[in-house]
C-alpha positions, 0 to 999 in steps of 0.5 A: 500500500502506497504511503500518503505524501508527507505534510510540508507543515509537519515536515517543517515542524518535525525538523525545527522543533527537535532542533529548538529543543536541542538548543534549549537543552544546551542553553539550559545546561550552560545557564545551570552550570554558570548559576551553580558555579556562582552559587558555589563561590558564594557559599564557599565565601560564606564558609570561609567567612566562618573561618575568619570569624573564628580566627578573629575571635581567637585574636580578639580574646587572646585566649591561651592555647591550652584553654580553647574550651571557651571557643565551644560556647562561642561557636554556638553563636558564630556557627549557628545555622538553621538548615545545615549542620556546621562543624569546626575544628582548631588543631595545631600543625601536628594534628592535635585537636585544640577545639571542635570536632575530632571527626572533622580533623580525622576525616579531613587529614587524608583529603587535605594531603591530596588536594591543593585547594583549601576547599574539599568534600569529606564524609562524616558519619555517612553524610557529606560535608563541604570543608574549608581549611585555613592555616595561620600563626597565633602568638601568645605568652608561650610563643608563636604556634601554627593553627589550622582552622577547618569549618565544614557544612552539610550540603542541605542548603547547597543542594536546595539552592541548586534544585531551585536554580534548576527549576528556575531555569527549566520551567521558563525554558519549557514555557519558552519551548511551548510558546515557540512551538505555538508561534512556529506552528501558527507562522508555518500555517500562515506561511503555507497558506498561499500554497493552499490558495494556489492548490484551490486555484488549480483544483477548482479549474476545469480541464478546459481552462488553461489560462494563467493563474493570477495570484496577487501578493503571494510570496516569491517562493509560491510565485515561482511555483505558480509561474512554473504551473502557468508555464506548464499550462501554456505549453500544454495549451500549445500542445493541445492546439498542435494535436488538434491541428494535427488531428484536423489535418490528418482527418483532412488528408485521410478524407481526401483519398477516401472520398476519391475512392468512394466517388470512383466506386460509385461510378464503377457501380453504374459503369458497364464498359470494361475498359472504363471500369478498369480505369476507374478501379485503377484510380481507386487503387491509386487513392488507396495507395495514397491513403496507405502511404499517409497512414504509414507516415502517420504511424512512423511520425507517432513512433518518432515523437520525442516521448518515444525516446525512452522506448528505443535503444541507441547504439553506436552506428556507422552512418556510412553503412546505413546511408549506402543501404538506403541510397541503394534501395532508392535507386529504382525510384530515382531511375523512374525519374531519370535522376542521377542519384549519387552517394559520397561516404566519409573517408573515416567511420561516421560513428554516431549513437542512434537507432538504425530503424529510425535513421533509415526512416530519416534517410529514406524521407530525405531522399524521397523528398529530394527525388520527388521535388527534383525535375526529371533528369536532375541530380540528387547527392547524399554525402557524409562528412566527419568533423572533430565533433560532428557527423554531417549528413548532407542531401543536395538536389538541383530542384526548384529549391525553397524560398527564404520565407518557406524554409521555416515551414517545410518541416511542419506536418502536412506542409507541401510547397504550393505549385510543386505539383506533388501529391505526397502526404506532407509528413516526410520532413516532419518525420525527419525533424522528429527523428533528428530531435530524437537523436539530439541532432540539428537540421540546417537548410541552405542553398547549394554552392551552385545557387540552384536547388536545396541542401538539407544538413543533419548534424549528429554529435560524435561524443555520445557514440565515442563514450559508448565505444 
């Protein structure tokens, strides 16, 4: 089962929204890290402030190093906190506890020896603490002594603030994403509205209305689509007109010999003279021959349309061989009119990429047209010329030629030169044009160097054939 076509609106949203979500996630992560980093610095600064308070208390009180017990009472005021558990320790450089928490001293000794920073984490009684460490000299009556002060706080306040920051960042970003989705969805819908207008303008038309679509004030992108549709309808209109003319001309061309044959047959029904009856039947046969020739030409023309290019097989072919074969087949026709039919092949192989059957039809129609319009006793020459890039097929005759005004019309279907006295189908050169187009060849009409007659040149590219060899 064939899947329905994807919606352009859904495609745009499916691409834009994940990208926007990714951007918001990256932005939220950066904001969270910056905010947490600033928070860590502030809380560490507060923790270090507690160290300064203890240090100041020791300097101001001038207490003896042996009597640090007084600091226990002062710490209840200095380190009071409603959220976190605060521990402190005062020890000497030998690790002897002078005041505070023994667990803090023991837990921090290993960490402090490993870390260069004065801030670190330790675990005391299965709970994590943030610790700040400071060393200074304390002078008293017994002399100067190195004192180490440590203050540790649990992470309850820290984690609570981090969670608030996370919520404060994520919630607005989610609201921003939802609002962005809503705005983008409306914008895409409004932006694609001209396509819907264009669709309505096309779908509401009948198959007979091929006039240009007029959509004022549409975006450039939709205008390009509308312009392409208008161009396509213009080409389709021209194609339909051409097909209609072709059908009308074909009907006329087929009706004429049929009407002639019918009239002769009606005469034959009432004719009793055998000689006259034989003459009438001969005319009927001539009419049917013209009819058959026209039908065959129509079939060849239909098979040579550019649409048939995908159905024919192109192969490297030496145009000399096919041209010689067709020229030989046309010798009896030329002899009937006492025409000198000549063929000049190229000195080197004339390789082109083509279809042998179609090329024979092209050559046959070129020679048939030249012989048909050349007076009795005239000359027709087919010549092959090979250049670096092209293979040129030239058919030259010394007939009446074609005027400058008529040269653009001789390749039209059913066109015949006025006053030529010929009763052909008028499809020969039209077939030549279609077959040449099928092979990517160019056709040129010129007057021979003798200034009498007509020269038709069909130029084929050698490149395609060389690539296939």
